[in-house]
PATI-610600 format. One record per residue: x, y, z of N, C-alpha, C in turn; residue in one letter; residue number from 0. Coordinates in pm, 1 decimal. Layout:
PATI-610600
+----------+----------+----------+----------+----------+----------+----------+----------+----------+-----+-----+
|      n.X |      n.Y |      n.Z |     ca.X |     ca.Y |     ca.Z |      c.X |      c.Y |      c.Z | res |   n |
+----------+----------+----------+----------+----------+----------+----------+----------+----------+-----+-----+
|        X |        Y |        Z |        X |        Y |        Z |        X |        Y |        Z |   A | NUM |
...
+----------+----------+----------+----------+----------+----------+----------+----------+----------+-----+-----+
***
This chain:
PATI-610600
+----------+----------+----------+----------+----------+----------+----------+----------+----------+-----+-----+
|      n.X |      n.Y |      n.Z |     ca.X |     ca.Y |     ca.Z |      c.X |      c.Y |      c.Z | res |   n |
+----------+----------+----------+----------+----------+----------+----------+----------+----------+-----+-----+
|   9106.5 |  12881.1 |  11474.9 |   9139.2 |  12809.8 |  11597.7 |   9123.9 |  12659.1 |  11579.2 |   M |   0 |
|   9018.5 |  12619.3 |  11509.3 |   8994.7 |  12476.6 |  11487.9 |   9106.6 |  12414.8 |  11404.8 |   M |   1 |
|   9159.3 |  12491.5 |  11309.2 |   9268.8 |  12441.2 |  11226.6 |   9390.1 |  12405.4 |  11311.8 |   F |   2 |
|   9417.2 |  12484.5 |  11413.1 |   9531.9 |  12457.1 |  11499.9 |   9513.2 |  12325.8 |  11575.6 |   N |   3 |
|   9392.2 |  12300.0 |  11623.6 |   9367.8 |  12173.8 |  11694.0 |   9375.0 |  12055.6 |  11598.0 |   W |   4 |
|   9327.5 |  12073.6 |  11476.0 |   9340.8 |  11967.7 |  11376.3 |   9487.7 |  11943.0 |  11342.8 |   L |   5 |
|   9567.3 |  12047.4 |  11345.8 |   9711.2 |  12033.5 |  11321.8 |   9776.9 |  11951.3 |  11432.6 |   S |   6 |
|   9733.9 |  11969.5 |  11555.3 |   9786.8 |  11890.2 |  11666.7 |   9752.8 |  11742.9 |  11645.6 |   V |   7 |
|   9628.8 |  11716.0 |  11609.1 |   9586.0 |  11577.7 |  11587.4 |   9659.9 |  11516.0 |  11469.3 |   I |   8 |
|   9674.8 |  11592.5 |  11361.6 |   9747.0 |  11543.9 |  11244.5 |   9892.4 |  11514.7 |  11278.2 |   T |   9 |
|   9955.2 |  11601.5 |  11354.1 |  10093.3 |  11578.8 |  11395.5 |  10107.7 |  11453.1 |  11478.8 |   G |  10 |
|  10011.5 |  11430.6 |  11567.1 |  10013.0 |  11308.9 |  11647.4 |  10003.9 |  11185.2 |  11557.9 |   F |  11 |
|   9916.3 |  11189.1 |  11457.9 |   9902.2 |  11074.6 |  11368.4 |  10026.0 |  11053.3 |  11281.1 |   F |  12 |
|  10092.9 |  11160.1 |  11240.7 |  10218.8 |  11145.2 |  11168.0 |  10322.5 |  11073.3 |  11253.9 |   Y |  13 |
|  10331.6 |  11110.8 |  11380.5 |  10428.0 |  11046.4 |  11470.1 |  10393.4 |  10898.8 |  11489.3 |   A |  14 |
|  10265.9 |  10868.3 |  11506.4 |  10223.4 |  10728.0 |  11521.2 |  10253.1 |  10651.0 |  11393.2 |   V |  15 |
|  10228.4 |  10711.4 |  11277.6 |  10259.1 |  10646.1 |  11150.8 |  10408.2 |  10617.5 |  11139.0 |   L |  16 |
|  10491.7 |  10709.5 |  11183.7 |  10635.6 |  10687.4 |  11182.1 |  10676.0 |  10569.1 |  11269.2 |   G |  17 |
|  10614.7 |  10557.6 |  11384.6 |  10643.7 |  10444.5 |  11473.5 |  10599.9 |  10313.5 |  11408.4 |   I |  18 |
|  10482.0 |  10315.0 |  11345.4 |  10432.3 |  10194.1 |  11277.4 |  10525.3 |  10154.4 |  11162.8 |   V |  19 |
|  10573.5 |  10251.3 |  11086.8 |  10665.1 |  10222.4 |  10976.6 |  10793.6 |  10158.9 |  11030.1 |   V |  20 |
|  10845.6 |  10208.9 |  11141.0 |  10968.3 |  10153.1 |  11197.6 |  10945.1 |  10012.1 |  11249.9 |   I |  21 |
|  10833.3 |   9989.5 |  11316.3 |  10808.8 |   9857.9 |  11376.3 |  10777.5 |   9752.8 |  11270.0 |   I |  22 |
|  10683.6 |   9783.8 |  11179.0 |  10636.5 |   9683.4 |  11082.3 |  10708.8 |   9688.5 |  10948.5 |   Y |  23 |
|  10789.0 |   9791.8 |  10925.6 |  10861.8 |   9809.4 |  10800.0 |  10767.6 |   9800.0 |  10680.1 |   K |  24 |
|  10654.8 |   9870.0 |  10692.2 |  10553.4 |   9868.7 |  10587.7 |  10495.5 |  10008.3 |  10571.7 |   F |  25 |
|  10492.8 |  10056.5 |  10448.7 |  10429.6 |  10184.0 |  10414.7 |  10383.0 |  10172.0 |  10270.9 |   F |  26 |
|  10261.6 |  10130.1 |  10250.3 |  10199.7 |  10099.4 |  10121.9 |  10260.7 |   9972.1 |  10061.5 |   V |  27 |
|  10391.3 |   9957.3 |  10066.4 |  10461.1 |   9835.6 |  10023.1 |  10556.7 |   9793.7 |  10134.4 |   V |  28 |
|  10600.9 |   9671.7 |  10128.9 |  10699.4 |   9623.5 |  10226.4 |  10831.3 |   9697.8 |  10204.9 |   Q |  29 |
|  10892.5 |   9743.3 |  10313.7 |  11014.5 |   9823.3 |  10304.8 |  11132.5 |   9747.1 |  10362.6 |   L |  30 |
|  11248.7 |   9774.8 |  10307.8 |  11372.6 |   9724.1 |  10365.4 |  11404.0 |   9807.3 |  10489.5 |   E |  31 |
|  11475.5 |   9749.1 |  10586.7 |  11507.7 |   9826.1 |  10708.5 |  11585.0 |   9955.3 |  10680.7 |   P |  32 |
|  11673.4 |   9954.3 |  10579.8 |  11751.9 |  10076.0 |  10552.3 |  11665.7 |  10187.9 |  10493.0 |   N |  33 |
|  11543.9 |  10157.6 |  10451.6 |  11449.8 |  10259.6 |  10406.1 |  11347.3 |  10290.6 |  10515.7 |   I |  34 |
|  11303.9 |  10186.7 |  10588.0 |  11197.6 |  10202.9 |  10688.7 |  11241.9 |  10292.4 |  10804.2 |   A |  35 |
|  11364.2 |  10275.9 |  10852.4 |  11409.5 |  10354.8 |  10967.3 |  11419.5 |  10504.2 |  10936.7 |   Y |  36 |
|  11483.7 |  10543.9 |  10825.6 |  11485.6 |  10688.9 |  10797.9 |  11347.3 |  10746.6 |  10768.1 |   P |  37 |
|  11263.6 |  10670.8 |  10694.8 |  11128.9 |  10719.3 |  10666.2 |  11049.5 |  10735.4 |  10795.1 |   L |  38 |
|  11059.0 |  10638.7 |  10884.5 |  10990.9 |  10648.6 |  11012.9 |  11039.9 |  10767.1 |  11093.9 |   G |  39 |
|  11171.4 |  10788.5 |  11092.8 |  11227.9 |  10901.5 |  11167.2 |  11180.5 |  11034.8 |  11109.2 |   A |  40 |
|  11173.0 |  11043.8 |  10978.2 |  11124.7 |  11167.1 |  10914.3 |  10978.6 |  11191.8 |  10951.0 |   I |  41 |
|  10896.2 |  11086.5 |  10947.1 |  10755.4 |  11102.3 |  10982.9 |  10738.1 |  11143.0 |  11128.4 |   L |  42 |
|  10815.1 |  11083.2 |  11217.2 |  10808.2 |  11120.1 |  11358.9 |  10852.8 |  11264.9 |  11378.0 |   I |  43 |
|  10962.8 |  11302.3 |  11314.7 |  11011.3 |  11439.9 |  11325.2 |  10912.0 |  11541.3 |  11271.6 |   G |  44 |
|  10849.6 |  11510.4 |  11158.4 |  10750.7 |  11600.9 |  11101.3 |  10627.2 |  11610.6 |  11191.0 |   Y |  45 |
|  10587.6 |  11498.5 |  11249.0 |  10474.0 |  11500.5 |  11341.0 |  10501.1 |  11587.2 |  11461.7 |   G |  46 |
|  10619.2 |  11573.3 |  11519.0 |  10656.3 |  11654.9 |  11634.9 |  10662.3 |  11802.4 |  11596.6 |   I |  47 |
|  10716.9 |  11831.3 |  11478.8 |  10722.7 |  11969.0 |  11429.8 |  10582.9 |  12028.5 |  11417.3 |   F |  48 |
|  10489.1 |  11953.4 |  11359.9 |  10351.9 |  12002.9 |  11344.0 |  10285.5 |  12028.9 |  11478.4 |   R |  49 |
|  10306.5 |  11939.3 |  11573.8 |  10245.4 |  11956.0 |  11706.1 |  10299.1 |  12081.4 |  11773.1 |   V |  50 |
|  10430.5 |  12099.9 |  11773.9 |  10487.4 |  12217.2 |  11839.8 |  10447.3 |  12346.6 |  11770.1 |   F |  51 |
|  10441.8 |  12344.5 |  11637.4 |  10400.8 |  12464.3 |  11563.8 |  10255.5 |  12499.6 |  11594.8 |   R |  52 |
|  10168.9 |  12399.4 |  11601.1 |  10027.6 |  12424.2 |  11631.9 |  10010.8 |  12474.0 |  11774.3 |   A |  53 |
|  10084.7 |  12416.4 |  11868.5 |  10075.8 |  12462.2 |  12007.6 |  10121.0 |  12607.4 |  12018.4 |   I |  54 |
|  10226.4 |  12642.4 |  11946.3 |  10273.3 |  12781.1 |  11947.3 |  10166.4 |  12875.0 |  11892.4 |   K |  55 |
|  10099.8 |  12834.4 |  11784.0 |   9994.4 |  12918.7 |  11727.4 |   9875.2 |  12929.6 |  11821.9 |   K |  56 |
|   9841.6 |  12822.5 |  11891.3 |   9731.2 |  12826.6 |  11986.8 |   9763.9 |  12922.6 |  12100.1 |   I |  57 |
|   9885.8 |  12914.4 |  12152.3 |   9926.6 |  13006.5 |  12259.7 |   9926.9 |  13150.3 |  12212.6 |   R |  58 |
|   9978.5 |  13174.5 |  12091.5 |   9981.9 |  13311.6 |  12038.4 |   9841.0 |  13366.4 |  12019.2 |   D |  59 |
|   9748.9 |  13283.3 |  11973.6 |   9613.5 |  13331.7 |  11950.4 |   9542.0 |  13362.7 |  12082.8 |   S |  60 |
|   9576.9 |  13292.5 |  12188.8 |   9516.8 |  13321.2 |  12319.8 |   9565.5 |  13454.3 |  12375.0 |   R |  61 |
|   9692.6 |  13488.1 |  12348.0 |   9745.5 |  13614.9 |  12397.4 |   9689.3 |  13733.3 |  12318.6 |   Y |  62 |
|   9648.7 |  13710.8 |  12194.9 |   9593.4 |  13820.1 |  12113.0 |   9454.2 |  13858.6 |  12158.7 |   E |  63 |
|   9381.9 |  13767.8 |  12222.0 |   9243.7 |  13795.6 |  12261.0 |   9234.0 |  13883.8 |  12380.0 |   E |  64 |
+----------+----------+----------+----------+----------+----------+----------+----------+----------+-----+-----+
***
């Protein structure tokens, strides 16, 4: 159960990291806009995916009890 909540938090941080990459165009090194925007979008998408997957697992585990 704790892993699912950590997954929600991790997904949230991935989405925030994606927003930061898009705004500052920086991810370990300075990025060009044509690299920063797709990378940011991928990070945001992956973060949202992790959050929804974790929420689904949390709901499923509650119904099993």
